[in-house]
N, C-alpha and C positions, 0 to 999 in steps of 0.2 A: 474589520474586514479589509482585505487588500482591495485597492481601487481597481476597477475594471476599465481597461483602456480599450476603447473601440477604435479600430482602424479600418479604413475602407481601402480596398485595393484600387490603386491608381488605374484609370482607364488606359487601355492599351494605346500606345502611341501610333498614330496613323502615319504610315510611310509617306515621304514626300512624293508628289506627283512627278511624272516624267518631265513635264514642262519646267517645273521648278528645278529639278535636278539638271536638266539640260542647260537652263539659264545659269545656274551656279557653276556648272562645268565651264561654260563659255566665259563667264566672268573670271573664274579661276585661271583659265587659259590666258586671258588678257593680262591679268595681274602677274602671272608667271612670266609671260613674255616681257612685260615691263621690268620685272625684277631682274631677269636674265640680261636684258639690254642694259639696265643700270649697272649691273655688276661688270658686264663686258666693257662699258664705257669707263667705269672707275678704274678697272685693271689696265685698260689701254692708256688712260690718262696717267696713271701711276708709272707705267713703264716709260711713257714718253717723258714724264718729269724726271725720271732717273737718268734717261739718256741725255736730257738737257743738262742735268747736273754733271754728268761725266764729261760732256763736251766743254762745259764751263771750266771744270777742273783741269782738263788737258790744256785749254787755252792759257789759263793762269800759270800752270807749270811750264808751258812752252815759253811764255814771255819771261818768266824768271830765269829759265835756262839760257835764253838767247842774250838777255842783258848781262847775266852773270858770266857768260863765256868770254865776252870781249873784255870785261873788267878783270877777270882772273888772268886772262892771257897777258894783260898789261901789268898785272900785279896791283891793280887798284882795288884793294879789298874794301876800303870805305865806300866806294860806289856800290859794291855788292851789298853791303849792309843797308845803304840807303834804298837800293832797289827792293830789297827784301822787306824793309819796313813799309815802303809805299804799297807793295802788293798785299801785305798782311793787313793793311788798314782797310781793305775792302770789307763790306759787311758780310759777304758770303764766305770769306776766308777765316779759318780758325787758327791756322798756324802755317808759317813758311820756314823751311830749313834748307841751307845750302852747305854742302860739305865738299871736301876735296876728294880726290880719287881714293885716298886711303880711308876715308870715312871720318876724317877729323872735321869738326864743325867750323865753317868759315863765318856764317852769319845765320841768325834765326830770329824769329819774332813770333810771339804768342806763347802758349803753354809749352811745357817741356815735352820733348818727343817721347812717345811711348815705345816700349820694347818692340812691339809689332812693327812700328814705323822704322826703328833702327835696323831691324833685321831685313826689312824690305830694301832700305837704302843700301845695305851691304850687298844684297843679292843683285840689285840693279847695277851697282858698280862693277860687279863681276860680269853680268850678262850684257850690259850696255843696251837695254831695251826698256820701253815705256811700260810701266806697271800701274794698274788700278787695283785698289783693295778697299774693303769696308772695315772701318774701325768700330769701336764700341759706340753705341748710340746712333748707328747708321751714318756716321760721318764718312766722307769719301777721301781716301788717301791717293793722291796722284804723284808718282815718282818718275822723273825723267832724267836721263844722263846728260851732263853738260860736256859737249865736245867742241873742239876748235881745231881745225886743220887736221881732222881725222884722229886727233889725240884726245883721250878722256881726261878732262880737267876736274870733274867732280859730279855731284848729284844734286838735283833740286827736288825737294819734297814739299808738296802743298797739301794741306788737310782742309777740305771744304766742310763747312758746317752741315748738319743733317738736312736743313731746309735751304741750304745755299743753292742758288741757281735753279731752284724748283719752282713750278707754277703754283699759283694760288688756286687750290681745288674748288673752294666755295665760289670764288669769283668766276672761274672758268666754266664750271658745270652748272651754274645757276640757270642759264638760258635753256640748257638741255633738259633739266628737271622740270622747269616751267612748261616747256613744250610737251614733256612726257605726261605731266599731270593734266594738261589741257586735252591731250590725246585720249587719256583714260576717261576723263569726264564725258567726252563725246562717244568714245568707243563702247564703253560698258552699256549705256542705255541703247545704243544702236544694236549691239550684239544681242541683248535681251529681247529687243523688239523683233529682230530677225528670227531668233530662235522661236519666239512665241508665234510669229506669223507662219513659220515653217511647220510648227506642231499644231496649229489650229485645226487642220483636218483630222488629226488624231483625237483632239478633244471632241470633235463632232462624232467621230466613230465611237468614242468612249461613252458619250451621252446616249447614243443610240443603243449601245450594248446594255447600259444601265436601265433604260426604259424597257428593253426586252426582258431583262431579268426581273424587274419589279412588276410590270403589268402583263408580260407575255406578248406584248404587241407594241409596235412603233411605226411611225410614218417612214416611208422609204427615205434613205439618206441620199442627198444629192451633193456630189463633189466634182468640180471641174478643174482639177489641178494638173491633169495631164501626166501624172506620175503614178507611183505605186499606190498612193492613197486613193486615187480614183479607181484603180483596178480593184483595190480592197473593198471600197464602197459598193462597186458594182457586184462583186462577189457576195457581199453581205446581203444586198437586195435580192439576188437570185436565191441565196440560201434561205432567207426568210420566206420568200414566195413559195419555195418548195416545201418548207417546213409547215407553212399554213395550209398548203394543199394536202400534205400528209396528215396534219391534225384534223382536217375536215374529213378525210377518209377514215381516220381512226374513230372519230366521233360517229361517223356513219355506221361503221362496223360495230361500235360499242353500244349505240343507242337506237339502231334501226334494224328491224327484222329484214334479212336479205331477200326473202321471197316476196312478202307482201308490201314491203317498204313502209310498214306501220311502225310506230314507236314500239320498242321491246319493253320487257319488264323493268329493266333498270331505268329507262327514260320515264316510264309510267310512274315509277316510285318517286322519282324526283318531282314530277308534276304534282303528284298527290301530296307530297310533303309540303310543297308551296301552297297548295289549296287548303291543307289543314292549318297551316300558319295563318292564312287569311281568314279562314272560318273561325279560328279561335279569337279573332279580334272583333267579331260581331255575332249576330244571331243566326246567320245563314249556315247551312250545312253543305258538306261536299259528299256527293253520293258516288259510290263505286258499284258498278254492275259487272259481274263476271258471267259470261255465257259460254256454254259448252255445246258443241254440235255432236250429238251421240252417234249419228249414222255416218259421220265423216271418217272415222278411223277405218271402218270396214270398206268404205268406198275407196279410200286412198290405197288400201292394200291391193286392190285390183288394177291399179294404174301404173304405167311406167313413170320414171322420175319426172320427165318433162311434162307429161299430162297431169301428174300430181301437182307440180308447181303451178301449172296453168289454172287448175281448179282452185287451188288455194288462193291465188291472186284474185280470181273471180269471187270467191267467198268473201275475201277481205274487202273488195270493192262494194259488194252488196251489203256487207255489214256496215261499212262506213256510210253508204247511202242511207241505210235505215237509221243510223245514229243521227245524221244531219237532219233528216226529215222529222224524226221524233223530237229532236232538240228544238227545232223551230216551232213545232206544234205545242210542246208542253212548256218550255221555258221562255218563249216569246222574246221579250226585250233582253233578258239575260243571255240568250243564245247569241245575240249580236255582239255584246260586250265581251263575254267570256264563253266561247263555244265549247261544247263537250269534246273531249279528247278520247280517241280510240287507240287501242294497242293490242298487240298479240302477245299473250302471256306464255303460252305453251304451244304444243303441236296442234291441239284442236280446240283451244279455248281462247276467247278474246275478252277484253275488258273495256269499260267506258268510264271516264271520269266526268261527272257533271258538277262543276263548281256552282256555289250559290243556289243550292236547292232550297226552296222556301220551307218545306215541311216534309215529314215522312210520307204524308199522303201524296204529295207531288212526286216524290221518288217512286212510289208504288205505281202511279199513273204512267210515269216515264218507263218503268220496267215492263208494264203490261203492254203499252203501245209498241215498244221495241220488240218484245217477244212476239207479238202478233205479226209484225212486219217480217221478222226472221223466220217465222213458221211458214210463210208463203213459199210454195215451190217455185223453182226457177229452171230455165232451160240451159243446158250445156251439151253441145255436140249432139243435138237432136234428142237429148234425154231430159225428162222432167225429174228434178231432184228436190227432195224435201230432206232437210238435214236434222230435224228433230232437236230444236234448241231448248235448253233448260237454263235457268238463270238464278243467280244469288245476288242479293243486294246488301250492302253495308253502308252505314252513314258515319261520317267523321265530322266533328270529333266525338260524337256519341259512342261509337263502337271502337274507338281507338284514336290515340293522338300521334301515332306513327304509321307510316305507309305500310310497313310489313304487317302490323296488327290489323289494319283495316282490310287489306287484301286477304289475309288469312280468314278473317270473319266472313268476308264475302264468299270465299271458297267453301267455308263450312255451311253457309246458307245454300250454296250450289249443291253440296252433297245432300242436304235435307230436301232439296227440290226434286230429286229424282223420284221420290215416292209421293210427291204432292200432285193432286189432280190438275192444278193450274200450271205445274212445271216451273213455278216461281216461288222463291222464299225470300223474305226479308229477315236479316239476322236478328235474333233475340237471345237473351241470356239462356233460355231453355235449350236452344240449339247448342250453345257452348257447353252447357251441363251434359247434354246427351253425348256430345263429342268426347268430353272428358270421361264420361261413363264408358264409352266404347274403348277408349284407350286403357282405362283401368281393367276392363273386361279382357281385352287382348293380353295385357300383361299377366293377369291372373291365369288366363288360358295357357299361355306359354309355360308358366311355372307348373300348372296342373298337368300338362302333357309330360314334362320332365319328371314329375313326381308319380306319374301313373295314376292320376285321379280319374281319368276317363275310363270307364268300364263298359263292357258289353252286357246289356240286359237282353233277355230273350222273350219274344212273344210267340206263343204257339200258333201253328197253322193246323186247323182241325178239319178232318174229313166231315163234310156236312151230313153225310148219310150215316156213317158209323159213330160219329162223335169222337173218334180216336185222333190223338195228336200225331201227325205224320210229317211234321217239319216245324222249324222255328225261324224267326227272323231276328238277327242280331241288330240291336239298336243302341246308339251311343247314349250313355248317361254320365253326367258329371257328379261324382260322389265326393263331396268335400270331406276333409279329415274329421269334421264335427258330426258327420253323418247326414248333413243336409244335401238334398238333391237339387241341382240347378236344372231348370226346365230346358229341354232341347229347343223350344221355340225361342229361347234367349241366346243360346250359344251357337246353334247351327248357323243362323244368318251371319253372326259375327265372324265365325270361322270361315265362311265362304267369302266374306268381304275382305278379311285381312290375310287370306292365303293359308290359314292353318288347317283348312278342311282336309288337305291331303295327308298331313301328319296324323290328324285325328282319325280319318278313315283307315289309314294303314294300321293304326293301333287297334282299332276295333276288328279289322280283318284278321290280324295276327291272333288276337285273343279268341275269336270265333273258330279259327282253324284248330287251335290247341284244344279248346273245349270239345269241339266235334270229334276230334281224334280220341280224346279221353272217353267220351260217351260211347264211341264205337268199340273201344277196347273193353268197356264195361258191359257190352251186350245191348246198348241202347242206341244203336246207330240211327241217325235221323238226318234229313237234309237241313242244312243251315244256309239261310239267305243273308247276304251282306250287301248293303248299298254301296255303289261306286260313285264317287264324285267326278265332276267335270275335270278337275286338275289331275286326278289319277288317270282318267281315260286319255288325256292329252300326252301323258308320258309314254314314249315309244317302248320303254322297257317294262310296262305295266304287266304284261302277260308273263314275262320272265320272273318278275317279282312274285306274282301270285303262285306260280308253279313252284318257286323256291320255298315259299311258306308252306304249301301243301306237303311238299316232300319233307321239309324239316319237322313239321308237326306229325307226320304219319297219317294224314287224312286221305281217304279215298276221294279222287277228284269228283266222282259223280255225286258225292254228298255235299258239295259246295255249289251254291247258286248265287250268281252275281246279279243284283238288281240295278238296272240303268234306267234313269228317267228318259222318257221319250224325247224331251227337248235337248238333253245332253247328247243322246245318241245321234240325233239328226242334225246337230250343229255342224258335223263333218262326218257324214255317213260312211264315206269311203275310208277315212282314217279309222273310224270305229270298227269297221269290218276287219281291217288289217291288224288292229290291236287284239281284237277278241277271237279271231280265227284260231290261233294256237291254243287258246284255252278250250274252245269248243272241241278241237281235235283231241285234247287230252281228256275230255269227258266232263269238264266243268259245265254246269247248266247255266243258261242265261235267261233273264226275265226282263220284260218291259214294265217298269213301274209307272204308276199314275197314268195308265193308258186311257186315252180319250181326251186328255186335257190339252194336248198340243194341237198343232195345225197340220201335222204330217203323219197321223196315226197309220194310215194304210201304207204309206211309203216306208214307215219304220218296219212294218211286218214283212214287206216285200224285199227289203234290202238287208235286214239284220238276221243273223242266225239265232232266232228266238225259240225257246222251249216253253216259256210260261208267260201268260199275260196277267197283269194285276189290274183289276178294275179299281179305278180311283174311288176314294171314300165319299166324294161328293155325290156320285151316282148312287152308291149304296144307301146313303142317307136319305135319298129321295124316294126309295122304294116304299110303296103303300100310300104315298101322298102326291107324287109327281108322275104323271103318265109319261111325260117325255123321258124322265130318268129311267122308268121301267122299260121303255122302248129301246133306249140306248143300251141298257144292260142286256136285254134279250138279243140285240143285234151283235154285241160283242161276243156273247156266248155262242151264238150261231156261227159267227166268223171263226172263232177259235176251234170249234168242233170241225168245221170244214178244213181248216189248215192243220189240224192235229195238234194244237197247242193246249197245254194245261192252263187252267184259269184259277186265280186266287182273288177272292173278293176282300177288299180292305174295309175296315171300319164297321164290321158287323156288330151291332149293339143290341138288336132286338130279335126275339125268336121269329117273328113274322118275316123279317129280312132273310134269316137263314132258310126258312121254309121256301120262300119265293126263289131264292138262288138254287137250292137243291132241286126243286121241282123243274127247273129249266136247265139242269145239267151241270151246274157249277160244282166242282169237286171239293174245293177247299175254301174255308172262310177264316178270317183273322180279325180280331177285334175284342172289345171289352166284354162282349157276351161270354167269351170263353176265358180270357185272362188279359191283364195288362202286361206290359213288359216287366219281367222280374229277374233278379239275379240268378245265376246258373244254379246255385244251391237250392233255391226255392223251386226252380223249374224241375230239377231232378226229383225233389220230394213230391211235388204235385204229380209229376209223371208216374212215379212209382205208386202213388195213391190211386190214380185213375186206372192204372193197369190192374191193381188188385181188385178194384170195384168191377171192372169189366170181366175179370176172370171169374168173380163170384156170380155175376149175372149169367155168364156162359155156362157155369156149372149148374 
């Protein structure tokens, strides 16, 4: 196998800091200055040495020319040779040559003259002027004319050695370079120190910025330099102060409810996560209490925004006062070390976190005590207000190891508490299972509505005197594909809770209209009653929708009867009248269902355009055994007769009940005595059978 070579990437090189770079630049600048100065001195020394060489060459040539002029003029050529030899013996001189005016050599000493030198001699003889030239090897040639009495007698040529008459560079420049080295030894550390001192404020600012980046906070930086660094430090301090103020405001916005100034849900979840972490390290529990004020939403709707905020702040203050009092009473010592925390979770619900609860029993006592305190009415603007608190409790980590899970379970317990006598519930797995069952039921109901599994079953309304069926009520039934029927007691409350009741009611209304129109065309015209839900009645276009269905199905309006429960109708009587009036004008009949169960029965009769009153089944069930029920039924029948309304008695199951009602003027009865709700086909078959029997009896 080939060997595997493991290589690791070299760590990225960290760039040099500004201080190091500035020091290196300053040192480089000093070194460059020293180098330039050295070069300038060397060049100047070299130029001066060359000038000194040229001066020496001219002096030698001048002396040779002067001595030779007198000797040549006398014809004393041996003296010329002697003078030439003497001058050529100097260490600086390489060669001396004396010629006559024609260029013929008179005397010479040293190496033979080069061609360049001979050419220069000839040219000087012609021009009669001093000439300097450089020979090979940087030797200096100095040629001067020999004149006497204005007459040119000859030419003297002197060649100076390359180093002749030149200064000794090493000896001459040694003091300079020694001084330069000393200067650099002193200047470089001084420059580095000056640069570092100048950049020290920048290091302080850099350290300040690093602390801000790492920890998000740093002590204010103090610089008294009197320059831009001080201005920058002051600007940094002001910027950080403003940033901290802004962060404080952001945290206030992010974690505090603006109206009540209580922690919001995000802050509460953080506190709960920390409490769960601590509870997981010991045996203690963390309890979460979620309370909802049921009467608060309707009260808030009647107030202007400023009054609503004032009331909400008062509710929050009262809530926190009750929390603190309950905490000191139930948790005792723990309340001082880790007090309970309150928060506003939503528009009308609040939460409490009580860390270190000893047991579920202590959590239950805490919830009961707090609920009792919250149930007490309080005064606001000369009004006594009771908010109707309900509460749910969940314990961590028993009911969840994350804040979201614990709060969700507390809310589930809150939902279960709405139907509990104590208005309080502690979360249990059964509540979770019930909630999951509701979710599954809701999912199945939505699918069933889309598939058309909800059907209208019809229960006859029988004339108590003649026994004839003179009307029917359409009731919703859920018929599964396997033929199983789901009880209305199961799906009707679920539909009202999850908002599907309007879709369901519309589906039943549509089928009832089509069935009634079909029966009418078949010669079996009868009144069909259909229940109206609260959501349908809240829809401003409900009347338009019903009239459209009637027209589309071809049903006569007077054959449709809409049944509205008393509580739904009186929730907003004025709105109900506006919605139902177009239907009444079109001929649709209206009935008050479950009459007598509400608290505004007489108001309902006086305000609503009612045609029929339906006596609730609980009063009918008491006939023959409950004198009060009999008295109430008699009163309703007498009231209906006075107002001219028809009356239908629900829940007739025994013959004596039917006889009691018929004897007191009740026209119609409805119940298991005559028939349960059946599919349309069974109703038609039963209808035809009853008609045949009645025809035989009449014959």
